[in-house]
C-alpha positions as CSV (number, residue, x, y, z in Angstrom):
1,M,-52.5,-25.3,13.5
2,A,-49.4,-27.3,13.1
3,K,-46.5,-25.2,11.3
4,S,-45.4,-26.5,8.0
5,L,-41.4,-27.0,7.6
6,K,-40.5,-27.6,3.8
7,T,-38.1,-30.0,2.9
8,T,-35.8,-30.1,-0.1
9,Q,-36.3,-34.0,-0.5
10,N,-39.4,-34.8,-1.3
11,R,-41.0,-31.6,-1.4
12,T,-44.0,-32.2,0.4
13,S,-44.8,-30.6,3.6
14,L,-44.5,-31.9,7.1
15,P,-45.8,-30.6,10.0
16,A,-43.2,-29.1,12.5
17,T,-45.0,-29.3,15.3
18,S,-47.8,-32.0,16.0
19,F,-51.2,-31.4,18.5
20,G,-51.4,-33.5,21.7
21,P,-48.7,-34.7,24.1
22,G,-45.4,-36.5,22.3
23,P,-43.5,-39.0,23.7
24,G,-41.1,-36.6,25.5
25,D,-43.9,-35.3,28.0
26,F,-43.8,-38.4,29.8
27,A,-41.1,-40.9,31.6
28,L,-39.1,-42.8,29.2
29,G,-40.0,-46.1,28.6
30,S,-43.6,-45.8,30.0
31,L,-46.9,-46.7,28.8
32,E,-47.9,-43.0,28.1
33,S,-44.6,-42.2,26.3
34,R,-45.1,-45.6,23.9
35,A,-48.8,-44.9,23.2
36,A,-47.5,-41.1,22.4
37,A,-44.9,-42.5,20.0
38,R,-47.4,-44.9,18.8
39,A,-50.0,-42.3,18.0
40,L,-47.2,-39.9,16.6
41,L,-46.0,-42.3,14.1
42,V,-50.0,-43.5,12.8
43,S,-50.5,-39.9,12.4
44,R,-47.5,-39.4,10.4
45,T,-48.0,-42.3,8.1
46,T,-51.6,-41.5,7.7
47,E,-50.7,-38.0,6.4
48,Q,-48.1,-39.2,4.4
49,L,-50.3,-41.9,2.9
50,E,-52.8,-39.3,2.0
51,S,-50.3,-37.1,0.6
52,E,-48.6,-40.0,-1.7
53,A,-52.3,-40.8,-3.0
54,A,-53.1,-36.8,-4.0
55,E,-49.5,-37.0,-5.8
56,F,-49.8,-40.0,-7.3
57,G,-53.8,-40.2,-8.1
58,K,-53.4,-40.0,-12.1
59,L,-50.5,-41.7,-13.7
60,S,-49.2,-41.9,-17.2
61,P,-49.3,-45.1,-19.2
62,F,-45.6,-45.1,-18.8
63,E,-45.7,-44.6,-15.3
64,L,-48.1,-47.3,-14.7
65,A,-45.8,-49.8,-17.0
66,V,-43.0,-48.7,-14.8
67,S,-44.4,-49.2,-11.5
68,E,-45.9,-52.5,-12.2
69,G,-45.3,-54.8,-10.0
70,H,-43.9,-53.0,-7.6
71,S,-45.3,-52.0,-4.4
72,G,-44.9,-49.7,-1.1
73,E,-41.8,-47.5,-1.2
74,L,-40.3,-49.2,-4.4
75,R,-43.5,-48.4,-6.6
76,L,-43.5,-44.8,-5.3
77,W,-39.4,-44.6,-6.3
78,A,-40.5,-46.2,-9.7
79,I,-43.2,-43.6,-10.4
80,R,-40.9,-40.7,-9.5
81,L,-38.5,-41.9,-11.8
82,A,-40.4,-42.3,-14.4
83,R,-41.9,-38.7,-14.3
84,M,-38.2,-37.7,-14.2
85,A,-37.5,-39.6,-17.4
86,E,-40.7,-38.4,-19.1
87,E,-39.3,-34.9,-18.2
88,K,-36.1,-35.2,-19.3
89,S,-36.9,-37.1,-22.6
90,E,-39.2,-34.1,-23.5
91,I,-36.4,-31.7,-22.4
92,F,-33.8,-33.2,-24.6
93,G,-36.1,-34.5,-27.3
94,T,-35.4,-38.4,-26.9
95,S,-38.0,-41.3,-26.9
96,L,-39.0,-43.3,-24.3
97,P,-39.5,-46.8,-24.7
98,S,-43.3,-47.7,-25.1
99,P,-45.5,-49.3,-22.1
100,E,-46.0,-52.2,-24.5
101,K,-42.3,-52.6,-24.4
102,I,-41.5,-52.0,-21.0
103,R,-43.9,-55.1,-20.4
104,R,-42.7,-57.6,-22.9
105,D,-38.7,-56.9,-21.7
106,R,-40.3,-57.7,-17.9
107,E,-41.7,-60.5,-18.9
108,V,-38.5,-61.8,-21.0
109,A,-36.3,-61.1,-18.0
110,R,-39.0,-63.2,-15.9
111,V,-38.4,-66.1,-18.4
112,A,-34.9,-65.9,-19.0
113,D,-34.4,-65.6,-14.8
114,E,-36.4,-69.1,-14.8
115,L,-34.3,-70.5,-17.4
116,S,-31.2,-69.6,-15.9
117,G,-32.2,-71.0,-12.5
118,G,-32.9,-67.6,-10.8
119,R,-29.0,-66.8,-12.1
120,L,-29.7,-64.2,-14.5
121,H,-29.0,-61.5,-12.3
122,E,-25.5,-62.4,-11.1
123,L,-24.9,-63.6,-14.9
124,S,-25.6,-60.1,-15.8
125,F,-22.7,-58.8,-14.2
126,S,-20.3,-62.2,-14.2
127,N,-21.0,-62.9,-17.7
128,P,-23.1,-60.7,-20.0
129,A,-22.6,-63.1,-23.0
130,E,-24.5,-65.7,-21.0
131,A,-27.3,-63.4,-19.7
132,K,-27.8,-62.4,-23.1
133,R,-28.1,-65.9,-24.5
134,F,-30.2,-66.6,-21.8
135,R,-32.4,-63.4,-22.8
136,D,-32.5,-64.4,-26.6
137,L,-33.5,-67.9,-25.3
138,A,-36.6,-66.4,-23.6
139,E,-37.5,-63.9,-26.6
140,E,-37.6,-67.0,-28.5
141,K,-39.6,-69.2,-26.0
142,L,-41.8,-66.0,-25.9
143,R,-42.4,-65.5,-29.6
144,T,-43.2,-69.4,-30.2
145,E,-45.7,-69.6,-27.3
146,L,-47.3,-66.4,-28.9
147,L,-47.4,-67.6,-32.1
148,S,-48.4,-71.4,-31.2
149,P,-51.3,-71.4,-28.9
150,P,-53.6,-73.1,-31.7
151,A,-50.7,-75.8,-32.4
152,E,-51.1,-76.5,-28.2
153,E,-54.9,-76.6,-28.3
154,A,-55.0,-78.9,-30.9
155,R,-52.7,-81.3,-29.2
156,R,-55.1,-81.1,-26.5
157,N,-58.2,-81.9,-28.4
158,A,-56.1,-84.7,-30.5
159,D,-55.2,-86.1,-26.7
160,C,-58.7,-85.7,-25.5
161,R,-60.0,-87.4,-28.8
162,R,-57.5,-90.0,-28.2
163,K,-58.6,-90.8,-24.5
164,R,-62.4,-90.8,-25.6
165,T,-61.4,-93.5,-28.2
166,R,-59.6,-95.8,-25.7
167,R,-62.6,-95.2,-23.2
168,D,-65.0,-96.0,-26.2
169,G,-63.1,-98.6,-27.4
170,R,-63.4,-100.2,-23.5
171,R,-66.7,-100.4,-23.6
172,K,-67.5,-102.2,-26.9
173,T,-65.1,-105.2,-25.6
């Protein structure tokens, strides 16, 4: 059985020794050395993935909302930061944004970025007032889109009726 080495960074146990030959058991750059290095990497990656799956198996709605849209290492860090925020919130008695607010803010930022030509992040630092203007425009755009789907559907139906009328009119002549 492999000895375990405790780390202070991620608090997961890492094998201090591994089974089988290691890359150092063979000549530098040899096929055997490279194969041993690949095998070592694959085994550590598999163990790490299994460990992360166990750690992040069940997420709170807040953690899900914070980590949505991220993948890989970035998603893991988002989940860890969300958990830390939840702990701090509980300790200090502060409130966290709801998952719905997180998703809404993310959508507003996406639309604001589109409206600014992909420059929202840059504007947030160089011209915060302009960035806020784009966010306000995005909020308004999303608000009107949310309120007007029936109006949009009515417009589409009217367009279809006009096309049918034109088509029917052509058939009569």
